[in-house]
N, C-alpha and C positions, 0 to 999 in steps of 0.2 A: 303718360304710360309708366313714366319712371317712378311715380307715387305708389303703382299697384302693389308691388311686390311687398315694399315696407307695411302698406296697410293690412295686406294679407299677413304677413308675420305678426303684426301686432295684434290682430284679431285672434289668431291662433294662440298667442301667447296669452292673451286676455282670458279666452275661454279655459286655458290650461292652468290659470293661476291658482295657487293653494286655496285661497279664500274662496272662490267662485266654486271649485270642486268640492269644498268642505260644505258650501251652501247648497250645492246640488244633492250631495248626500244625505244632507239633513232633511232636505224636502221629500226627497225619495223614501226615507225612513218614516217621516210623518205620513205619506200618502199610503204606504203599505200598512202602518200601525192603525190608520183610521179605517181603512178597509177592512182589516181584520176585526177591529173593535166594532164595527156596524155588522159584519157576518155573525160575530159572536152573540151580539144583541138580538139579531133577527131569529137566530136559532132559539136563544133562551125565550124570547117571547113566543115562538111557535109552539114550544112543548109546555108552555104555561107555568114557568118558574115565578115564584113570588119576587125574587130580587135580581132581576136580569142585569141591573147595573153593575153586579159584581163580574160579570162576564166581561164587561167593558175594562173595568179596572185591571183584571187579570191580564188582559192583552197589553195594557201599558206597563205593567211591572214586569213581565217576562220578555217584552220585546227589546232587542238590542240592534245595533247597527249591522250586523252580520248574521249570516245563517247559523254559523256553528255557536255563537254566544247565545243567540235566541233559543236553539233547540236544547242546550245545555241547561240553559236557565229554566226553560219549561219543564224539563225533566226533574229538576231539583225541587222546583216549586210543586210539581204534583206529589213527588215522595213527601217532601214537607208537609203538605197539606193534609195528606193521608194519614200520617203519623200524629200531627198535631190535632186532628179531628178526632181520631180514636183516643188519644190521652184526654181529650176534653170530655168525651163521652163517658169515659170512666170516672174522671174527677168529680165533675158536677153532680151527677145523680148520687154518688157515694157520700158527699158531704153536703147534701142539698139542705138539710137542717140546721146546719151551722155555717152562715154566711162567712164569718171571720176565718174559720178554718178552710172553707173551700177557697177563699182568696188567697190563704197561704200556700195551699197546694198549687192553684193555679199559677201564682207568682214564683213558686219554687220551680215548676216545670218550665216556665219561660226562662228563668235564669239559668237553669241546667242547660236549656238548648243555646242561650247565649254563650255560656262558658265553652261548651263544645264547638260552636262555630268560631270563637276566638282561638282556639286550639288547632282547628282544621286549617285555616288560612288560605286555602285554595277555594276556587269557585263553587267547590262541593258545600262549603260552609253555608251556602244559601238554603241548602234543605234544613239545616239546623235552624236557621233564621226563621224559615217558614213554619217549622213545627212550633216555635214559640210565638210567632206572629199570628198563626191560625187559633192557637189556644187563647191568645188574648181578645181577638175578634169575636170568637164564637162564644167563649167560656164566660167572661165577665157579664155580658148583657144576659145571660141565661141564669145567672145566679137567682134572679128574682122570679124566674119561670123554668125551673130545672125540667119539668115534664116534655117540654118542647125541644130538648137539646138534641135528641137523636135525629129528629126530622131536620132541625136547623143544620146539623152537620152534614148530612146526606145532602141537602139542597146546596149548601156552600161547596161541597166536593164537586157536584154537578156542574154548578157555575164556573168553578175554576177549570175543570176538565174542558168544558166548552171553549173558554176563554184561550186555553193552552193549545187545544186542537187548532182553533182558528188562526192564533198567532203563528203556530209552527207551519201551517199550510200556507199562509201567504208570504211569510219571509222566505220559505224554502223555494217556493215555485214562481213568485212574482219577481222578476228582475232581482234574483238573490246576489247579495254581496258577500263574496268568499272572505273568510278571514285568513285563509292560507295565503292569499295575496299579501295582505298586511304582513304577516309574518316574514314571508320571503323578502319583502322590501326592508323591513327593519333589520332582519338578519344581514343582508348586503351592507347596510350602514355601519353595523357594528364591527363586521370584518374589515371594512375600509378604515374605520376609526383605529382598530387595533393595528392595522399595518402603519398607518401614519404615526401613531404613539411610538412604536419601535423604531420607526425611521427617525423620529425627532430625538429619540435616546441616543442612538448611534451618532446623530449629527451634533450631540452634545448641547442640544437646547435645554435649558435649566427650567425646572418646575417642581413643585413640590411632590415627593413620591406618594404622598397619600392622593394625590389627584387621580391616579390610576384607579382607585377605589370608585370614582364617579361612574365607571362603567358598569358598577353593580345596579344601578337603576335601570340601565338598558337591558341587562339580562333578567332582571326581574319582570320588565315589561314583556320581554320574549316568552317568559314562562307564563305569565298571564294569558297571552294570546295562544300559545302552545296548548293548553288546557283544553281549549274549545276546538282544536283541529279535527279531533276525531269524529265530532258531530258535523264537520263540514261536508263529510262524505268526499273527501278528496284525496287522503293520504292513507297508506296501508301501515301495518303493524311495524314491518322493518324500518320504516321510515320514523316511526315514532321512536324507535329505539336510536335513530340517527340524531334525533332531536335532542335526546338526552346525551348522547356521545358529544355533539358538538358543543353543549353547555359546558360539559366537563373540560373540553380544550379551550374554550373561551376564557373559563374562569382560571385556567393555569396560565394562559397567556398574560393576564393581568399581573400575576406573580412573577413571571419569567422577565417581564419588561423591568419590574423593579429590581430583579437580581442584575441585569445587564446594567443598569444605571449606576448601581452601587460599585460594581467591578471597574467600570471605566473611570469613575471618580477616583479609585484607590490606585489604579495602576499607574506606575511613574513613566517608564520608557516603554513606549509600544513599539515592538518589532515592525520593520517594515512591511514583511510579508502580511501580518495580522492587520496592519493599518489598511493596506490595499483590499484585503478581504472585507474589512468592515465597510469600506466605501462602496465596494461592488454589491453588498447586501443592501445598503441604504438605496442604491440606485434600482436594485430588484424590487424593493418595496414600494417605491414611489412611482413606477412606469411599467408599461408593457399592458397587454390584454391577458386574457385568462390563459390560453395557450402558452404565451411566453412566459408567464408567471409559473406554468407547470414545469416546462422544461428547464427554466432558470433555477426553480427551487432544487431539482434533482442535482444539477451540477454544483450549486453551492453546497448542498449537504456532502457531497463527495469531497469537496475542498475542505470543508470544516473538519471531516474525519481525518484528513491528511494533517491538518495543524494540530490535532490532539496528540499528546505524548503518549507513545507506546512502550517505553522503555522504564526501567526503574533506575535510571541515573539519579545521583544526589541533586535534589532540587531544593531552592530556597522558597521562602513563603511568596515571593513575588512571582515565581514559575507556577505555583499552585494557584495563584489569583489568575494568571492569564490561562491556565488549562480550566478553571472553572468559568472563565468567560467565554471561552470557545464551547464548552459544554452546554452551556445555557444558550448559547446563539444558535448551536445545533438543534437544541430542543425547540427553540422558537420557530426554525425553520420547519422542522418536522410538523409542529402544532399547526402552522399556516398552511402547509400543504395538506394535512388531514382536513382541516377546516373548509378548504376549498372543495375537496372531494365529497365531504359530507353536504355541503351547502347545494352542491350540484344535484346530490341524490335527492335531497329534500325538495329542491325547486321542481324537480322532474318527477317526482315520486317513484324513484327506482331504488332496487336493493342497492346497498352501498358495498364497496370492496372491502370495508373494514369490519365484516359481520362478526367475526370471532372477537374482536376488541369491543364492539359494540354490546355484545351480551352482557358484559360487566359494568356497562355505563351506569353511573349513579344519577346523573341529572340533578335537577334543582333541589336542594335540601333546605327545608323550611325550618327557621328558628321557631321553638314553642316555649311559652313561659306560662305554666299552669299557675303560679302564684299571681301574676299580673292579670291573666284571664279571671282568676277567682276574685280579685279585688274589683274590678269591673262588673262581674256577675253581683257581687255582693252589694255594691252600689246600687245596681238596677233593682235588686230586692227590696232595698230601704226605700227608693223612690217609689216603686209600684205599690208596696204595701201602705205607705203613706197617703197615696191616693185612695186606695181600698178603704182605709179607715176613716178617712174624710168623708167619702161616698156613703159608706153604710152607715155612721152615725149621724150624718147630717140629713138622711133620707132624700138626697138630691134625686130626682126622678131621671134626669139624664146622667147621673154620675157614672152609671157602668160604661156609658159612651166615651165618657172621658177618660176612664180608667182603661179602656181597651185602646185608645188612642196612645196613652201614655205608655203602655205596653209595647205598642208598635215603635214608637220612638226609641225606647230603650234597646230594643233589639236591631232595628234598622241602623241605628247611628252609633251603637255601643263599640263598634270596632275602629272609630275614629279616636285619636288622641284627644282632640277638641272638638267634640260634637256640637256644642252650640252654634257655632256659626253655620253649619250646615242645616241645623234645625230652623235658624232665622231665616234662611233662604227658603226653606219649605213654608214658613208662615208666611213670607211675602207672597209666595205663589198661591197659598190657600187664601190669602186675603183677596186676591184678584179673582180666585175660582169662587168664592162666596159672592162677589159683587156681580159676576158674570152668571152665576147660577140664579140669583134673584131676578136678574134682567130676564132671563130664558123662562124661568118658572112661572112668572107673573106677567110678562108682557108678549112673549112669543110663543110658547108652548100651548097656551089656551086656544091659539088660532089654528094649531096644526092638527089635521086628522088623518093623513097619509103618512106612510113610512118614508117613501121617498122625498117627501117634502122636509120631513124630520132630519134626514140625513143631509139635505142640502143646507139646513139652517145650523146644524151642529159642525158641519165641515170647517168654515173659517176659524172657529176659536180652538178646534182639535188640530188643525193642520198647523197653526202657528204655535201652539203648546208642542206639539210632536216635534217641530224642527228645533224648538228650544230645548227640549228632552234629549235630543240626539248631540248636543254640544255640552261638554263635561262642566263649563263654568255655570251654566243655567239649568242643569239637569234636575236638581232638587227643587228649584222654584217652579219648574215646568210640571213636575210631578204634583206639586200643591195644586195646580190647575186640574190636570188630567184625572186624578183621583178624588177631587173634591167635586167637581162638577156633576158626575153620576149618581152621587149619593145626595146632594142637596137638591138636585133637579127631580129627584125620585123617578128616574126614567123606568117606569113599569109598564105593565099592560093598559092601565087607565091613569089618566091624569088626576092627581089629587090636589095640588095647589094648596098645601096647608103652610101658610106663612108661619104660624107659631111653632110648628115642628121644624121647620128649616131654621128659623132663628135659634131654637134651643139647640140643635145640632150644631150651629155655627158657634154658639157660646161654649159648648162642650169642647169643640175643636180647639178653639183658642186658649181655653182654660188649660186643657191637658198640654198643649204644645209650649205655652208660656211657663207652666210648671216645670216642664221637661227641659227647657233652656236654663232655669234658674238651679234646678236640682242637679242635672247632669254636669253643669259647670263646676259643682262643689263636689260630687260625689264620682264622677265618671271621667273627669279630665285628667290626663296624664301629662304633666309638665315635661316641657322639653329636657331640661337639664335632669330631671329625674328619670327620664326614659334613657338617656344617654348613659348615665351612671349605671343604671340596671343592665344594660347591653354589656358595657365593659366589665362590670363585676361578674356576669355570667361567664363572659370569655375568659377570664383570669380563673375563674372557678375550674372550667374545663382544662386549663393548662396544669392546674396544680393536679387535678385527677389523673392527668396523662403523665405527669412526671412521677406519681406514685404508683403508676400501673393499674390504676382502678378503672381507668376508661382508655380503650385503645382504638379509636376509629382509624380508618386508613387516611391517607394524605387527601385523596380526592373528596371524601365525605367532609373532612374538615375545612378544606378550601371552599366548598360550596356552601357549607353552612355558614362561614364567616362572610362570604360574598351577600348572603340574604340578610346577615345582620348589619352589614355596611349599607345596604339598600334601606334598611330600617333606620339606620343612623342619619343618614344624609338630609333627609327633610327636617329632622330634629335640630340638627346643627344649625340650619337657617333661622330656626325660631329660637335659639338658646342664646345664652349671654356670650359676649366675647371670650370670656375665658374658656368655653367649651369648643372653640375652634381647634384646639389640639386633639379633639376626640378621634378625628379620622387617624391621625398619627398613631394615637394609642390602639386603635383598632387594627391598623395595618402591622404595628409592631407585634400584638398578640397573634395575628394570623400567621406571620413569619416565624416567631418563636415557637408556637405550636407544631409548625411544619418541621423545623429543625429537631425537636423533641422526638417527633414521631419517626423521622428518618434515622437518627441514631439508635433508636429502639430497634427499628426494623434490622439495620445492619447487625445488630447482636443476635437478633433472633433468628435471622436467616442463617447466620454462621453457627447457630446453637452454641453461643458463648454466653458466659455470665458477664454482665456489665461490670467493670472494675469500680471499686468504692471511689477512686478520683472522679470517674465519669460521673457517677450517680450524685456525688457531691457538687459537682458544676451544675448538673441539672436542676438539683435543689436550690442552688443560687439564682436560677433564672426565674423561679416562681416571683419574686419580688426583690431584684436586685438594689440593694441600698447604695451600692458604688459601681456602676456599670463599667467604670475605667478599671477597677480592680479585677473584675470578672473578665474583662477583655485581655488583661495581662496573664492571668492565669489560663485563659483559652490559647493564648499565643503560646505560652510555654508548652502546651499539650500538643499543639500543632507541630512545633519544633522538635518535641520529642518524638514524633511519629515521622520526622524526614530523617534521611531518605525512606521512601516507602519501600517495603521488601516483598509485599504480596498485595493480592487484590482487595483482601479485607481491609488492611491497614489503609490502603489508598481511599477506599469507601468512606471509612471513618474520618479521615483527615479531610477529605472533600466536604464532607458534612459539618466539620468543625470550622472549616473556611467559611462555608455558608453562614454559620451562626456568627462568626467573628464580622461578618459584613453587616449582619442585623444589628448587632450591638453598637457597631461604629455609626450607623446612622441613628441609633437611638441617642447615643452621646452626642452626636452633632445636633440633633433636635433640641437636646436639654441646653446646650449652649445658647442656641437661638432663642429659647424662651428666657433664658437669664438676660 
């Protein structure tokens, strides 16, 4: 009897293990996707479509592990397919008598769509990808037979619509997985991590200042989920604003934590009252339930306001540092309190108590680089046109199939810095797909005459491949199976069993993907160090423009933009040379320098005063300081000249100069560590 409870506990823990839950979710996704694929296949057969296999392919392309992601992806695929089909119907007949020119136009359209998708960078980019993807699949095979392009495009759109409808129907109503649950869970983790980071800072636990930027990946992940939530039918418009508002505050918390760390390291003698307050804040951050945290925050904020100096007595630089510490600690408390309120509103889909502030929320700001996107698109143009010329002048009968697959590879994998490893995974999956397809085509399918039996025969391979597709490490390999099998098996109204056609299609597939690996490695790969240098150079360019007054974004926009750039930087740092390890420090320094410049400019613009020449000269030195120590000495002299503060404007300027002093001190310390 004594062993029963432990066994029950072990049983529950085993069932709730993350690995098993992941397996269960993957199997459920596989079952839903297979059901949708067979439903689409049945409908396509019933209405007499020539290539019902494309309805199956569409299901597996648009299906995602959650309702919101599946429906949004379906919408983007439909819009992209319609636009791509329309463009193809115009291009192919217009240039039908000039195959090379027709290929140039189709390739140009595909690369334009790729360029736009790289600039969009949200899940909406999938619509641009599909506009190019569709033109490649429909257009190149139609170059030799332009008269049938209109009917081909119409049939393709019908197949895609059927696949989208069935995928949306099944994923929406059959045991739907809500993406809002994943968002709320991740948001709770991020909030807890922010609280712990600030508690560690107050406790004096040492770690690199740039480690705070690792939170950028979590914020990027939240944004990726957040985009699909409106399609989840779970949250309302005010809550959408709350999601943007909470991102603003979480991004600001990353910066405030760094400000606190700098000041704690610089302050020599800590007054007893302030030391006790810091200990109380640390205890509040690491303990208590939601109600205790709420009431405790209000009490701590009142205490922090009492610690702030409210007079204009003469104060030394050390006094301004302590005042700055209290100011940023108060800001951290307010931000955490607002995050708790916003999180509660998002979790329960309720209007937030911060409606007035949420209206001006910026939300996630994406970094966009037209030149890098153009470089990738130009590489794709060279790759696809090389394939077109080889196909046209060699008169290879299946060359159009190979080129269409080549165009798909360039559009689908062009957003990756290193596309080759992902294509290799797809090739491995396609190899398995070819083997399985030949087995089905010439051993199993000839013996099948009933649709239910066909479904039962297809079920094992599709359920296995679908469960693999639900796992990120094996997604592309599984797609090689799920997308190859319907085409090579020629799942149509009648069994054909043409071994020569299947073999030729397989040869075209591997020729195209093999050429894509080699050519994209040379022309579309972005080296990690080059990507890092580009991001840092663009950030410095923005700082120069801000100093000169050419570009004047608000602080929230700048912070959120740099958070996104940090999220782009982090994976590249892991793949770069050891010398690039300082890239995060450089990104953090650029972020903070930019904030200081914008705040100083805002002080003078709000007071409607001209910035004095000495201040403008200081800002000019910040663009690329040759000697940060000399700049700090000049900055210290300006701070001392402003003490004692006589009015609110001078106090604001001095406080901003103190912030700048802290940033430059951190930079100088990092330079010593590098030496």
